[in-house]
N, C-alpha and C positions, 0 to 999 in steps of 0.2 A: 818420691824422693830417690836420688839415685846416685850411681856412679857408675861410669863406663869403665871398661877394661881394655883395650888395646893397648899394646904397648910399646913393644920394641921398635928401636929404630929398624927402617927398611933400607933396602939398597935398591937403587934403580937398577935398569939393565947396564951393561957396562962399567958396573963397579962403583959409581959415584954415590955419595950419600945423598939420600932422597930429600933431606930437609937440614938446613943450617941449624935448626932447633930439634934434631932429631933424638939429641940427648935427653930432651925435657919431654918427650912424647910419652915415655913410661910414667912420669909424674902425671902427665896430662890425663890418662886414662886408667891408670891401675888404681885399684881401691886400696886406699891408705887413709889411717886414720890421723896420722901427725905429719906434717911436712915440715922441712927445713924453711928458715926465714927465706932464703933465696927462693926456693920453689913455690912457696904460698905467693911471693911478690909477682914471680912468674904469672902465676895463675890469676892472681888477681888484675894484673895488666892485660893478661888476654882476654879476661872477660869485660873488661871496660872496653876494651877494642871493639869487640862485639857488640856490647850495647850501643857504642858511639856509633857503629855501622848501620845498626838498625834505626836509631832515632835520627839520623843524619838527613833523610829525605823530609822529615816532618819537622826541620828547623822553625819555619815561619809558624806553623801551628802552635809550636811549644811556646813561642815568645808570645803568641796571641793570647795563649793559655796563661801565661805569666802574667800578662796586662790585666787579666779579668781577675785571676787570684789576687792581685795587689788590691785591686779596687774592691773586691769582696771583703776582704780583710779589713780594709781600711773602715769599711761601713759596719763590720762585725766590732771592730775595736772602738767605735763611737759610743757603744752602749756604756759601759762604765764611766766614760767621761761626762756623758749628758747626765749620769745619775747624780754624780757630784755637783754638777750645776745645777741640777733641781733641788739638790740639799741645801745648799749655800746660797742659791739666788732665788730660785722660784717659790721655794716654801717659806721663806723670810717674807717676800713681797706678797704672797697670799694671806700671810698672818697680819701683815700691816696694813692691807689694802681696803679693811673693813667691807668685805664682802663685795666689792665693786668689780668691774670687768678690768679694770686697770691692775688690780693685786694679782688676778688670775691669769693676766694674759701671758706674764713668762712661763708659767707652769703649762700652759694650753702649746705654745712653742716648742718646750722642751719635749712635751708628749708628742706632737708631731713630728719632731725631728726624730724622736725615737722610734715612731712606727715607720717613717721614711727609711731608716737607716735598715729596720728589720726586712722590710719589703725588698730593699736593694739587695742586701746580703743573700736573701732567699733566691731572688732573681738571677744574680750572677753566680750564686752556687750551683745552681740548675744548668747554666751555660757552661761552667766550667766541668762538671760531671759528666756531661753530654760530649763535650769535645775530648777530655781527656779519654773517656770511654772509647771514642772512634779511634782515636790515634793507637791507644793500646791494642785494640782487635787488629788494626792493621799492622802493626808492628808483629805480633803473633802470627798473623796470616803469612806475611814475608818469611818469618822464622822457619815456620813448618814447612812451606815449601822449600826454603833454601836446605834446611837439613835433609828434607826428603829426596831432592833432586841430587845433592851432593852424595849422600850414601849410596844412591842408585848407581853413581858413578865410579864409586872406588872398587879397586880391582879384588879379584876373587881372594888375594892374600890378606885383604882387610878383613872380609866376612868369614874366612876360615879361622880367624884368630878373634873373631869379636862376635859373640853369642847373639842369636836373634832375640833373646830376651832382653839384651841390653840394648839393643837397637830400638826395640819396643819401648823399652823405659825412656830412651833419649825424646822420643816422640810424643809420649804420652805423658809420664809423670813430671820430667824435668821441665817441659814447655807449660805443664799446668802450674808447677811452681811460679814460673815466670808470668805467667797469667794472673795469678793471684796477687802477685806484687802489682801489677799493672792496673788491676781492676779495683784493689782496695788499699794496698800499702802505699803506693805512690801519691795518691791524693792525700791522704792522712799525715805524710810526710812532709810534703809541700806545704800544707795549711799550718802544721806543726812548727816547722823551722821559720816559717815567715812570722808567725806569731809570737815565738820565743824572741827572735830578733827585734821585732817591733815594740813588744812589750818591754823588754829590756830598757831600750830607749826611753820609752814613755815613762817607765817608773823613775827613771834618772832625772827625767825633765820635770816631771810632776813633783817630785820633792828629792833632792839630791841625799840628804841625811838618810831617810827611809829607804832610798835606793841602795845606799851603801851597806844598809844592814841585811837588805835582801840578797846582797851579793856575797854574803858570808856562807851561805849554802853551795855556792858554785865549787869549791875545791872538793867537797864531799860527793857532788853530782859528777865531777870529772874523774874521780878515782873509780867510782862506782860504774861509770860508763866505759872506761878502759876495761876493766875487770869484764864486763858483761861481754864487750865486743871480742876480746880474745877468747873467752870460754865458750861463747856461742858459735864462733868460727869453727871450732873443732867439733862441736856438738853436732852442726848442721851438716857438717860434710860427713859425719857418720850417719845421720838419719838417711842421707840420699844414698850410701852405701848399703845399707841394710835393706831399703826398700828395693833398691836394684837387684839385690841377691834373691828377695822373695820373687820378683817379676821373672827373673832367669830361672828359678826352680820351677815356678808355675809354669811357664812356658814349655820348658824341656819335659815336664812330666805329662803335660795334656798332648804335645807334640808327640810323645812317644807312647800313647796311652795303650796302644796295643801290645807294646813289650812290657809295660808296666803290669798290664793285666796277665799276660800270657807267663810271666815270671814270679807273678804275685809279689811284686814289689811295694804294694799298696802301704802296709805296715811301715816299711823302712822309708818310704816317700813322707809319709805322715810323721814319723819322728823328724826326718830332716826338716819338713816345713815348719813343724812345732819349734825346733831349735832357731831357725832363721827367724821366725815371727817372734821368739824371745827376744832375740838381739835388736829386733826393730822396737820391740815395746820398750826395751830398757834405752836404747838410743835416744827416742822421744819422751821418755820420763827424764832423761838428764836436760832435754831441751827445754822441756816444761818447767823443771825445777829452777832453772836458771831465770827464766822469766818469772816465776812465783816469787823469787827473791827479789830480782831488779826492779819489778812494778812497786810491791810494797814499800821497798827502801826509799822510792823518789817520793811516793806519797808521805812516808816519814819525814822525810828531809823538808818537804814542802811545809807540812804542818809545823814542823819546829821554826821553821822561816816566818812562817806566819804569824805563830804566836810571838816571836821576837818582835816584829815589825807592830803587831797590835799592842803589845805592852808598852814599847818605845813611842809609839804615835799616840796613844791614850794619854801619856805622860805629857806630851808636847801640848795636846788639846786641852787639858787641864791648865796648862801655864799659858794659853792663850796664844802658842807659837805656830799652831796649825789648825787650819778649819776642819770641821767633820766632815764635811763632803769631799775634801781633798783625801781624809784619811779612809773614808768608805771607798771612793775610788781606786785608790792605791791598794786596798785589800782585795777589791774585785779583780783588778787586773792581775794581782799577784796570784790568784787563784786561777786565772786564765794563762798565767805563766805556767805554772806546774802542770796543769792538765794536759798540755800538749806534749810534756815529756814523756807521759803515759803513752800517747799517741806514737811519740818516735821510738818507744819500746815496742809497741805492738808493729811499728813498720820494721824495725831492726830484726824481729821475729821473721817476719815474710822475706825481708831483702836477704838475711843469712841463708834460707832455704834457696832463694832465686839464686843468690849468687853462686851457692855449691852446684846448682844446675845449669848456670851459665858456665861455670867451670868445664863441665861436662860436654855441654853442647859446643863451647869453642875448641874443645880438644878434638871432638869428630870432626868439625868443620875446618880444622886446620891440618887434618890427615891428608896427606899428598899421594896422588896415585903413582904406584910404581910402574905403571904402563902409560903415562901421559900422551896427550894428543900432540903430535908434533907441531912446532911453531911454524915449519915451512914444509907442508906434506908434498908427497911427489904424487901426482894423479895417478889414480889405477883404474882404467877402464878396459873392459873386456878382458878380465885377467884369464889367462890359459891355465894356470893352475901348478906350473914349476915351484917346488920347494926344495931350498937348499938349506942345510945346516952346516955352518962353516964354523968349525972350533969352539962349538957350544959347549960352555961349563954353566952348571947352574945346580942349586941346591936350597933347601929348606932350613933354616935355624941353624946354619953353621954346618950342616951335614950336605956333603956333595952327594947328588943323584947322579948327574952326567959329568962326567969329569973332564970330558973332550970329545964332542960328538962330529963327526963329518959324514954326512950322506947327503946324496942329491935324488930327488924323486921327480923324475920326469913328468910333464903334464899328461894327463888322462891315465896314468898307471895308478892301478889298485894295488896298495901295498897293505900286508898284514904283519903287525908288530905281536909277537909271541914272546914268552918267558915267563919265568916264575914271579910270583907277587914281589914288587919292589923293585923290579928289573930297571923300572925308568920308562916303561911304556905309555904311562897315563901323563906323565911329566913332559915327555916329546910332543904327545898330543895338545897338551895345555900351551906349549910354547908355539906349536903351528897355529893355533887359535888366537895367540897374543893374549892369553889371560895372565902371563908373567913375561917379563923380559929376561934374556940370558944376562947371567952375571958377566960373563965374556964370550966373545965371539958373536956372530948374526945369525939370525933366520931370516931367508929372503924368499920373496914370492914373486916370480917372473923377473928376478934380479934386483928388485927393490927390497931393502931392508925393511921388515914389518914396523919398526920403530919410526920409519919414515912414511908410513902410509896412514891416511885419514881413517879414523876409527869407523866412519860411516863405508868408506869403500872396503875396508878389512872385513865388515861384518857381512857386506853382501856376497864378498869373495870367498869367506871361509865360514863354514857353519858345523857345529858340533852337536851330535847327538848324544846324551850321556844316559848312564843306566838309570838314572832317576826319573827319566820320562815326566817330568813336571808339567801338569795342566793346570790351567787357570779356570776359576770359577766362569761358567758360560757355556756357550754352545761348543759343538763338535766343530762346526764349520769356522767359528771364531777362533778356535785353538789350532786348527790347520793353517788358517790365514795369518798367524801371528807373526811370521817372518815377513809376509806381502800384505798387510790389511788391505790394499786397494784390489786385491785379486778377485776376479770375476767368480760367480758360483760355479760355474762350468769348469775352471780350472781347479777349484777346490775339490771337486768330484773326481776329476781326472788324476788328480795325486793321490787321492784315496784309492781309486780303482787301480793304479799302477803298482802299488805295494800292497794290493790285496786287503785293503780296510772296509771297502765300499760294502760288501757283503753285510757285515755284522753292523755296520753303522745303518743301513737302511732296515735291519730287523729291529731297530730300537725305536721306541713310542714315537719321537717326533723325529726320526731319522737324524739329518746333519743339523737339525735345530735341538737335538736333546741337550739339556743342560747336564754337563759333566758332575757338575757340585763340586765342592771343595777338594781341591787336591786330585780331581777327576774320579773321586771315591765311587761313582755310579759305574764305572768300568773295570774290568779286570787288569792285571798288571799287564798282560800280554796285549789286551786292546789299547791301553795307554800308550805301550810303546810303538805300537803300529800308528796311532795318531800322530806321535812326535815323529816318526818316520816321514808321514805325509806332509807334516810341516816342513820338514826339513828338504824334501823333494821339490815342494812348491817355491821354496826360496830361490831354487836353481844355482847355488853357489859353483863355484868353480873348483873348490875342494871341499870335501865332506869328510869329516872326521866321526867315526862310531867308536866311541869310547865304552866297550862292553855293553853295546846298545841292544844285543840280543839275548843277554843273561836272563831276561824275565820272561821270555818266550818258551812255550811248550814246543816239542819238536815239530808237530804239524806247522805251527804258526811261523817257527825258526825256517822251516824249508819253505815256506810260502814266501817270506821277506828275501830270501837267499834268490829265489827264482826273480823277484823283482828287483833286486839289487844288480844282478847281471844284465838287465836292460838300461836301468836307471843310472848305472854308473858308468856305462859306455862314456867314452870321451871326457871323463871327468876324473880328476885326481882324487883320491881316497886313502883314508887311513884307517884301518879296521883292526881295532884292538879287541882282543876275545880270549878267554880262556877256554871255550868250546872251540876245539881246533876244526869242527866242522864247518864253521864260519869262514875258516881260512883258503876253503876249497876255491872260492869264487875269485881270490887274488892273484894277479899276476906275477907278484913277487912276496917273498917273505923275508921278513929281518927279526933274527932271533936274539933278543937282548938279554945282558946279564950283567948287573952291577953296573948299569948305565953305558954299557959298551955293546956294539953289534959283534956277535960271535959268530954269525953265520948270515948269509946273505945268498938268495937263489929263487928260483921258481919253488912252488911248495912240491910238484911231483918230483923233481929232482933231489930236493932235500929229505922227503920221506923215504926216498930208495937208498939214502946214504947211512952213514953210522954215527951222526952228529948229534947236537942237542934236539933239533927238532923232531928227528927220526924218534928219540928217546920219549920225547913228549908225545908224539903221534900213538907210540904203541902205549904208552900209559893210558891214554884217553881210548884207544880201543878195548883194552883190558878192561877200563870202567863199565863199558858198554855190557859186557858178559855176564 
């Protein structure tokens, strides 16, 4: 059970609000215990829209299931009526028939009718459960695919503020809550609602005075139901929040288990987990307490109404104003009237949990990309690689990183970006790869603004290699061909040889077919980086961005990569971001950045010989080697 977190309104490139409902996005995804009436109404409406979208393709199946349910409940409701007929008609006929077939015939017909109704009820119940189960699983399949596909396509800005634990919670805990509702609760609700409505009519038709007596319990039931609805809505939002917090803490703990053990954080994490677990226990305790009060209260009201009906009905039977069979049928229907109310309570228990989950899932699905696909993309084939930053302003969370950048990088030029941490180097690289759009100005590739380029064309033209060098479970060959899945084995091996990875790959037990295991754990940091380099080179982009991509390499490996880069970056535009200034030696040009501005621009050899920022950085780096 869960709650997501993303929240702030985002801004698209060019400063426009990303969504007309951006002001609600915080409500949609932040963990809050109580919401205003307007916010709660917004969340409920959004959840209903999502549920409607999921059920709409199954309209025909749902109408057919409703027809089956109607027929099944009619068969189920025939039982008490037939019991009354048996008492008032069949039994007297049997007693007056002097043992002959004529006296037993009414009882036989009533018995056969009850058996037929029971068999019909059983058969239709089977059909309904199989059909509803199939529809429910198809809905869940669609929802899982939709959430997974949507989250994958959301920009880095979303994933940077939305923890992996909350994403996992959306796809597991929240979907499971909805599955529980569809698999178990929905069937009980439909049956219960149909039963309550039908039996209510039957009670009034069967005997109006007794029906009016039965209705005396309705005001109490209404007040009890309203109290339970309001209280449980808050309670179940809270349970989903506490479970989400547990999943987030669990994911972060074991995702960073090396740091946890290295810094002896086990005890502190245990205490944090215990506190979150206690919050979760208390939240569920509150939810269970509400059910524990509601269900016995419904039973108590039902029993009191039954006693009143029995007393009043008995007096009328004694006066000869009411047949015994009618009273028995009425009491049996009355019991069947109140029992479904218990089922409704059980359903509402599942519904509140699923509704809180739907609020979170719908919040994720309504997240809009800050780098949307262009409605009318400009074709980009055979990109040369010229990059132009024109009047680019960008920042994070209100803090400006690039106040107004103007720079042109000709096609085929290798440019090194240097500067202190926070100077804006990585931000410039992310804008070049269109992981973000500028708030003002444009980034252009071969004269075409990046926000006008189709995403598929852009990803072929621009490839980034980051410091993390993430590898997926599978073989080394699979990881190298990640950017070109159809690449031939010879091309994969050629890319590895070009950047100097072939030797260590062939030394592994299965060579290129060696499983790198989770996150590439079988390889060293330097080996993982070399594989990620081979992946980028095989993709053969027009623009290659290296964001501190040599930081994990030892000196021999770094020298090997630099030699490979000199060959492989020929006639290719490259942005190299590195704190190791040795990596800058292969660049044609150096841009020194400070506070989001370019303060020096020139060839590395020329800048080293001067007395500017780059010369100071270079001297500091040389001194660090002594």
